[in-house]
N, C-alpha and C positions, 0 to 999 in steps of 0.2 A: 503493500499499499505505500503510498507517494501521499503530499501535504501540501495544497494551492492552497492561498490566501485564508488559512481558518479552515477548509474543507478536508477529511477524507476523502481519499479520492480511490480508484482499482489504478494499478497502471496503464490498464487499457483503457480506462473510461475517458473520457476528454467529457468535460461539462460545456452542458448548448451554452452558446454567446450568440445571444440575443440584436440583432441588426438590426426587425424589422420598423421604420419608419413610420407604420401604422401606432408599433405599439410606445414606438417613443416621442410620438407625439401626445400620444397619448398620455407618457408619463408626463411631458411639460404642462399640460394640460389640471396636471392631477396638482402639479404644484407650486401653478400660476395662479388654483382657485386656494391652493391650499393658507397659501403664502394673503392673499390680497383678504380673501373672506373668514379667516379661522385665526389665522395665525397674525391675526394683525396687531398694531402698537394698544392696541384697546384689550382684547380681549386675551394676547400672551403671557401679560403677567398673573391670569387665573389658569392657563394650563399648567402652566407651568409647575402649579400645584397641583397635579394631578398623583396619583402613586404611580407611576411606571417603573420600569429596568431604564436603569442608562440604555440597554439595549436596545430596547424599543425607541426612543430616543433616537438613537444615534440611526439606528435605519430608518426610522420617516424620515430624517434629516435626508440622508439620503435620495431616499426619493422623489420627497417635496423641493430640492433646493440644490440638489450635487446632478440631476439631471442633465447637462450639461455638458458633465465631463463623462458622461456615456452613452454623449449620441452620434459620438463619432467612434468609439473604440467598444462598444459594447457597453452587456454586459450578460454576467452571468444569467442561467434563469436560477438554478437556485437563490443568490443572493436577490431573484427580484419576488421570488418565491416570500422570502422570509419581510421583505419591506413591505407588501402586500399585508404578512400577516402584521403583521406590526404597525399599520396604517389600520386593520381592520380594529389588532387591542386599542389602540390610539381611538377609535373612534367609540363605543364599548364606554372607555372608561368615561370619557366624556361624557357620555349620555348618561351611563349611570351617580358618577359622583359629580358634575358639574353642570349641567344641564335643570337640574330640581331646582337649585336653589339660584340660581345664575344673576337674577336681579338685585336680592338682597348681600351680593360681595362689592356692588358696585354705585347701593342710595347710598351709601357714605362716603362717595368721593369728589374729588370736589372740584373735578371738570366745570367748565364753564364754555357758553355761547355755543360757537359754532364746535370746538373738543364735546360738547356736551351733549346738541345734536347729534353727532359723528358718531360719539359712542353708542349712546339709547341706541343708534340704527345697529350698530355690530353687534349688541346683545339681542336686540329685537329677533335679528337675523338669521343668528348664531344656528337655530335646531333647523332650522331649512338648510340655511350654509352644509351644514355635517352629515344633512339627509343624501346632497348633493354630491357632497364630498365621497361620502358611502358608499353611493351608486356608480359615481366615477369609477373605486377603486374595484367592489364586483364587478364593473367589467371590462376590466385591466387583468382581476382576474382570469376570467372566464380565456379573451382571448390567450391567455397567455396555457391555461388547459387546450384548447386547440394549438396554440402551436407543438406542445411537451406533443399531444399523441401523436401531431404526422408524424414530431422525427424523432417519439421513437421505434415505428414502424413495427417489430417485431417483440421489441422488449415494452419490457414496465413503463409506462411513462413516471414522471418521477414525481405527478405530484398525488400518484395514490399511496405510497410509500415518504411522502414529508411530512413528518411533524408536525399536527396544528392546523392542519391545513384541512379538514374532514369538521374544526369548527370554523371557517368564514362564516360561511353563509348566517349563521347563529350573531355573533358576533356586530355583524354589519348591519343586518334585518334586525337585531334583540330591540 
């Protein structure tokens, strides 16, 4: 066995490199949506209070902020699965721990004028923006599964034995 970038692989196995322009465009759209509508200057301080592992935050950052780096060189399919799973865990945690009392976290805030209006809009729209993000992540996951199954041919697709992927639907729709 060999080790490539933290992944254990068999010597004869080569990780699938994803360079599909449709998938890369989808990842770019996910990142833009996340930065503009979820992790903006008003909501980000509250998001950082979510109790998620550092690995989840790092993988989410790779999916939503570092997509340009991978656009030209491609991304390994198993890395993309990890990022999608991290995004799904983020969505689940945000829905569970953040949305129920979101407005109360901002009631005593000292924003005024235009900032208060923009903050209130960001807070008001967060549930629907989180749903849009979840739908986009699910769409990306479905495209990755199709690519995975096409590439597997006679082998078992990666997604069937990848730990945690069986809970994607529950995390994104829960």
